[in-house]
C-alpha positions as CSV (number, residue, x, y, z in Angstrom):
1,M,129.5,-31.5,87.4
2,T,126.2,-35.2,86.3
3,A,125.7,-39.1,83.8
4,T,128.0,-41.9,83.9
5,P,131.5,-41.3,83.5
6,H,132.2,-44.2,81.8
7,S,130.2,-47.4,80.9
8,L,130.0,-49.8,83.6
9,S,129.5,-52.7,81.1
10,E,132.7,-52.0,79.6
11,R,134.8,-52.8,82.5
12,V,133.2,-55.1,85.1
13,T,135.2,-57.5,86.6
14,I,133.4,-60.3,88.9
15,A,136.2,-60.6,91.4
16,A,135.4,-58.0,93.9
17,S,134.7,-59.2,97.5
18,G,131.0,-60.1,98.2
19,V,130.1,-60.8,94.5
20,T,131.0,-64.2,93.2
21,S,128.9,-64.4,90.1
22,R,127.2,-62.3,87.4
23,T,123.9,-63.2,88.4
24,Q,124.5,-61.6,92.0
25,L,125.7,-58.6,90.2
26,E,122.7,-58.1,88.5
27,A,120.8,-58.1,91.8
28,I,122.5,-54.9,93.0
29,P,121.0,-51.7,92.2
30,D,122.1,-50.2,89.0
31,E,123.1,-47.0,90.8
32,I,126.0,-48.7,93.1
33,R,126.9,-51.7,90.8
34,G,129.9,-50.0,90.0
35,L,131.1,-50.4,93.2
36,W,131.9,-54.0,92.2
37,A,133.9,-53.0,89.2
38,T,137.4,-52.7,88.3
39,P,137.8,-49.7,88.6
40,K,135.2,-49.1,91.2
41,T,132.7,-46.4,89.9
42,L,129.8,-44.3,91.1
43,P,127.6,-42.3,88.8
44,P,127.5,-38.8,89.0
45,K,123.9,-38.7,89.6
46,L,124.2,-39.8,93.2
47,F,125.9,-36.1,93.6
48,Y,121.9,-34.6,93.5
49,D,120.5,-35.3,96.9
50,A,119.2,-32.1,98.7
51,R,122.6,-31.7,100.2
52,G,124.4,-32.2,96.8
53,A,122.3,-29.7,95.2
54,E,122.8,-27.2,97.9
55,L,126.6,-27.8,97.9
56,F,126.9,-27.4,94.3
57,E,125.4,-23.9,94.2
58,R,128.0,-23.3,96.7
59,I,130.5,-24.4,94.4
60,S,128.7,-22.4,91.5
61,R,129.6,-19.0,93.6
62,L,133.4,-20.1,94.3
63,D,136.2,-18.2,92.6
64,E,138.0,-20.9,91.5
65,Y,134.8,-22.2,89.7
66,Y,134.7,-20.4,86.9
67,P,132.2,-22.4,84.5
68,T,128.7,-20.9,86.1
69,R,129.5,-17.1,86.4
70,T,131.2,-17.5,82.7
71,E,128.1,-19.3,81.1
72,L,126.1,-16.7,83.1
73,G,128.1,-13.9,81.6
74,I,127.8,-14.9,78.1
75,L,123.9,-15.5,78.7
76,E,123.3,-12.0,79.6
77,E,125.3,-10.8,76.8
78,R,123.9,-13.0,74.0
79,A,120.3,-13.5,75.5
80,A,118.7,-11.3,72.7
81,E,120.7,-12.6,70.2
82,I,119.7,-16.0,71.0
83,A,116.2,-15.1,71.2
84,G,116.3,-14.0,67.8
85,L,117.4,-17.4,66.4
86,A,114.8,-19.0,68.6
87,G,111.9,-17.0,67.0
88,P,108.6,-16.5,68.5
89,C,106.8,-19.2,70.2
90,C,109.0,-21.9,71.4
91,A,108.2,-24.6,74.0
92,L,111.4,-24.8,76.2
93,I,113.1,-28.0,77.5
94,E,115.9,-27.6,80.0
95,Y,117.7,-31.0,80.6
96,G,118.8,-30.2,84.7
97,S,117.3,-27.3,85.5
98,G,118.9,-27.0,88.9
99,A,118.2,-23.3,90.7
100,G,116.5,-22.1,87.7
101,T,119.1,-19.0,87.3
102,K,119.8,-19.2,83.8
103,I,116.7,-20.0,82.4
104,R,115.1,-16.4,83.6
105,L,117.6,-15.1,81.0
106,L,115.9,-16.8,78.3
107,L,112.5,-16.4,79.3
108,D,112.8,-12.5,79.8
109,E,113.8,-12.5,76.2
110,L,112.0,-15.0,74.4
111,E,108.6,-14.2,72.9
112,E,105.6,-16.1,73.7
113,T,107.1,-19.1,75.0
114,V,104.2,-21.4,75.5
115,A,105.8,-24.0,77.9
116,Y,108.7,-24.7,80.0
117,V,109.6,-28.3,80.7
118,P,112.2,-28.2,83.2
119,I,114.0,-31.7,84.1
120,D,115.7,-32.6,87.3
121,I,116.5,-35.4,89.4
122,S,116.3,-33.4,92.7
123,A,112.7,-33.3,93.5
124,E,112.7,-30.6,96.2
125,Q,114.5,-28.4,93.9
126,L,112.4,-28.9,91.2
127,E,109.2,-28.6,93.0
128,R,110.6,-24.8,94.4
129,V,112.0,-23.8,91.1
130,A,108.8,-24.8,89.0
131,A,106.4,-22.8,92.0
132,E,108.7,-19.7,91.8
133,L,108.9,-19.8,87.8
134,G,105.3,-19.9,87.5
135,S,104.7,-17.1,89.9
136,A,107.5,-14.9,87.9
137,Y,105.9,-15.8,84.6
138,P,102.3,-16.6,84.9
139,D,101.4,-16.7,81.3
140,L,104.0,-19.4,80.9
141,E,102.6,-22.9,81.6
142,V,105.7,-24.7,83.6
143,I,105.5,-28.6,83.4
144,P,108.2,-30.2,85.9
145,V,109.5,-33.6,85.2
146,E,111.4,-35.2,87.8
147,A,113.6,-37.5,85.8
148,D,116.9,-38.9,85.3
149,Y,117.5,-36.9,81.8
150,T,120.4,-39.2,81.0
151,A,117.7,-42.2,80.7
152,P,115.0,-42.3,78.0
153,L,112.3,-39.8,78.5
154,V,108.6,-39.3,77.7
155,L,107.8,-35.7,77.7
156,P,104.4,-33.6,77.2
157,A,103.2,-32.9,74.0
158,F,103.7,-29.4,73.0
159,P,101.3,-27.2,70.7
160,K,101.8,-28.2,67.0
161,D,103.2,-24.4,66.4
162,A,105.5,-24.1,69.0
163,R,109.2,-24.7,68.1
164,P,111.0,-27.0,70.3
165,L,114.0,-25.5,72.0
166,A,116.5,-27.9,74.3
167,F,118.6,-25.9,76.7
168,F,121.4,-28.0,78.1
169,P,123.7,-25.5,80.4
170,G,126.3,-25.7,82.9
171,S,128.9,-27.7,80.7
172,T,127.3,-31.4,82.2
173,I,127.7,-32.7,78.7
174,G,131.2,-33.1,79.5
175,N,130.0,-35.8,82.2
176,F,129.3,-37.8,79.5
177,S,131.9,-40.1,77.8
178,P,132.1,-38.7,74.1
179,A,130.2,-42.1,73.0
180,D,127.4,-41.5,75.8
181,A,127.4,-37.8,75.0
182,A,126.6,-38.5,71.3
183,A,123.6,-40.9,72.1
184,F,122.5,-38.4,74.5
185,L,122.4,-36.0,71.8
186,R,120.8,-38.0,69.4
187,R,117.9,-38.2,72.1
188,I,117.7,-34.7,72.3
189,R,117.8,-34.2,68.4
190,R,114.8,-36.9,68.2
191,T,112.7,-34.7,70.7
192,V,113.3,-31.4,69.3
193,G,112.9,-32.4,65.5
194,P,114.2,-31.4,62.4
195,C,113.0,-27.7,62.7
196,G,113.9,-27.7,66.6
197,A,117.3,-26.4,68.2
198,L,119.4,-27.0,71.3
199,L,121.4,-24.2,73.0
200,L,124.4,-26.0,74.8
201,G,126.8,-25.3,77.2
202,V,130.4,-26.2,76.9
203,D,133.5,-26.4,78.8
204,R,136.6,-25.6,76.5
205,R,140.2,-26.8,76.8
206,K,142.6,-24.6,78.8
207,D,145.3,-24.7,80.9
208,P,145.4,-27.5,83.2
209,R,146.0,-25.3,86.4
210,I,142.8,-23.6,86.1
211,L,140.8,-26.7,85.5
212,E,142.5,-28.4,88.5
213,A,141.8,-25.4,90.8
214,A,137.9,-25.4,89.4
215,Y,137.5,-28.9,91.1
216,N,139.9,-28.6,94.0
217,D,138.5,-25.4,95.5
218,S,140.7,-24.0,98.5
219,E,137.3,-24.1,100.9
220,G,136.8,-27.7,100.5
221,V,133.4,-27.5,99.1
222,T,134.0,-29.7,96.0
223,A,135.7,-32.4,98.2
224,A,132.5,-32.2,100.8
225,F,130.3,-32.6,97.4
226,N,132.2,-35.3,96.1
227,L,132.1,-37.3,100.0
228,N,128.5,-36.4,100.2
229,V,127.8,-39.5,97.6
230,L,129.2,-41.9,100.5
231,E,127.1,-40.4,103.1
232,R,124.0,-40.8,100.7
233,L,124.9,-44.5,99.9
234,N,125.1,-44.8,104.3
235,R,121.5,-43.4,104.2
236,E,119.7,-44.7,101.5
237,Y,121.6,-48.0,100.6
238,G,122.4,-49.2,103.9
239,A,126.5,-48.7,103.7
240,E,128.7,-48.2,106.4
241,F,131.1,-45.7,104.8
242,G,133.7,-43.8,107.5
243,L,134.1,-40.7,105.1
244,S,137.6,-40.0,107.1
245,A,139.0,-43.1,105.2
246,F,138.8,-41.2,101.8
247,R,139.9,-38.2,100.2
248,H,138.6,-36.1,97.6
249,E,141.0,-35.8,94.6
250,A,140.7,-33.8,91.1
251,V,143.1,-34.7,88.4
252,W,143.4,-33.6,84.6
253,N,143.9,-36.5,82.0
254,D,145.4,-34.5,79.2
255,E,145.0,-37.8,76.7
256,A,141.7,-38.1,77.1
257,S,140.8,-34.3,77.6
258,R,139.0,-34.6,80.9
259,I,139.0,-34.0,84.6
260,E,139.0,-36.9,86.7
261,M,137.0,-36.9,90.1
262,H,137.8,-39.5,92.5
263,L,137.5,-40.8,96.0
264,R,140.6,-42.4,97.5
265,S,140.8,-44.9,100.0
266,L,143.5,-44.1,102.5
267,R,143.9,-47.4,103.8
268,D,142.8,-51.2,103.4
269,H,139.3,-51.8,104.6
270,T,135.8,-53.1,104.1
271,V,132.7,-51.5,103.8
272,C,129.3,-53.3,103.9
273,V,126.9,-51.9,101.2
274,S,123.4,-53.3,100.9
275,G,124.4,-56.4,102.5
276,R,127.5,-57.1,100.6
277,D,131.3,-56.6,101.4
278,V,133.2,-54.0,99.3
279,T,137.0,-54.3,99.7
280,F,139.3,-51.4,99.4
281,T,143.2,-51.4,99.2
282,A,145.0,-48.3,100.2
283,G,145.1,-45.7,97.3
284,E,142.4,-47.5,95.5
285,T,139.9,-44.9,94.3
286,I,136.4,-44.8,93.6
287,W,136.1,-42.9,90.2
288,T,132.9,-40.4,90.4
289,E,133.0,-38.3,87.7
290,S,134.4,-37.4,84.5
291,S,134.2,-34.0,83.0
292,Y,135.3,-33.7,79.5
293,K,136.7,-30.6,77.8
294,Y,136.2,-29.6,74.4
295,D,138.1,-27.5,71.4
296,E,136.4,-26.8,68.3
297,A,137.4,-30.0,66.3
298,R,136.3,-32.4,69.1
299,L,132.9,-30.8,69.3
300,A,132.0,-30.8,65.7
301,R,132.8,-34.5,65.9
302,L,130.4,-34.8,69.2
303,V,127.6,-33.0,67.5
304,N,127.7,-34.0,64.0
305,A,127.7,-37.7,65.1
306,A,124.4,-36.7,67.1
307,G,122.7,-35.1,64.0
308,F,123.3,-31.5,64.9
309,D,125.2,-28.9,63.2
310,V,127.2,-25.9,65.1
311,D,125.4,-22.7,63.9
312,H,126.8,-20.4,66.2
313,L,129.3,-20.4,69.1
314,W,129.6,-17.6,71.8
315,T,132.5,-17.4,74.1
316,D,134.0,-15.2,76.7
317,A,136.9,-12.8,76.8
318,D,139.0,-15.5,78.3
319,G,137.8,-18.0,75.9
320,Y,136.9,-20.4,78.8
321,F,133.4,-21.3,77.9
322,W,131.0,-21.8,74.9
323,M,127.4,-21.3,74.5
324,C,126.6,-23.2,71.4
325,W,123.4,-23.1,69.2
326,L,122.7,-26.4,67.4
327,T,120.3,-27.1,64.7
328,A,119.3,-30.3,62.7
329,N,122.1,-31.3,60.0
330,E,119.9,-33.1,57.8
331,T,119.7,-31.3,54.1
332,G,116.5,-30.7,52.6
333,R,114.5,-29.8,55.8
334,D,111.7,-27.4,55.5
335,C,111.3,-25.1,58.6
């Protein structure tokens, strides 16, 4: 569950209440501009304030939400093999470090890791996790970077003899459209260079009933996680959303191979956001997240377009999830 579900520039319509010109639209903060688009959208990065991060940790422990425990199982089983592929003396870069649980499985196996750079948008969680890992691994230099990793980043320089290893777990690559995912992976490819590697978590296509249950849990935690976006807009953008006027929905789009999360308006009403009106009709939605699911052909097209090859794929007994070891696909590299 993070990254824009679709490109705003592809589908903005200057027709919503309160916005009458492109100049007015451009004056609105990027994070909320999609409320005046058709369809209405909000970027998933708005999920991850302190409350959202806490709710996602609860989601990751739910029976219906298989990705976290399945990925952890693969990492526990394959960490030593992954470390063998990585070799000694790595500089480890984690995009979306979260609670820092998965990275420990790698750090326990990797030899002579010289630096760990966790990148996350949730400042409180990032600070806590960096302190915990610094204490648990006293010989490791931990350099936290508070940032939106979906945007271009300037990362600290690594020792010349350290092999850059990027880690992007959690199936978050699925939150990007395929075009945006390829662009994001190309930025990682430039960061790790021709001799680096990327360990990527990818959720696989499967029975839609399993997918929809994972995003519509019986305890309502995912619904609270989705609705928390509106609470954040009320707090940070002067919005006046009534949460009871919206309902969480998650549906499978087979043609696009993605789960879509929406907040559906239950009635006609108008909401003031940052001093501008947003008008909703009954049944209209705010599209808050897409989660693309991959088969081998889709995965190969994606990573090849980004300058990587799939060297290894590890999956679980049910075939729900992949951990992918990707290396640069340029010929003639000397590593």
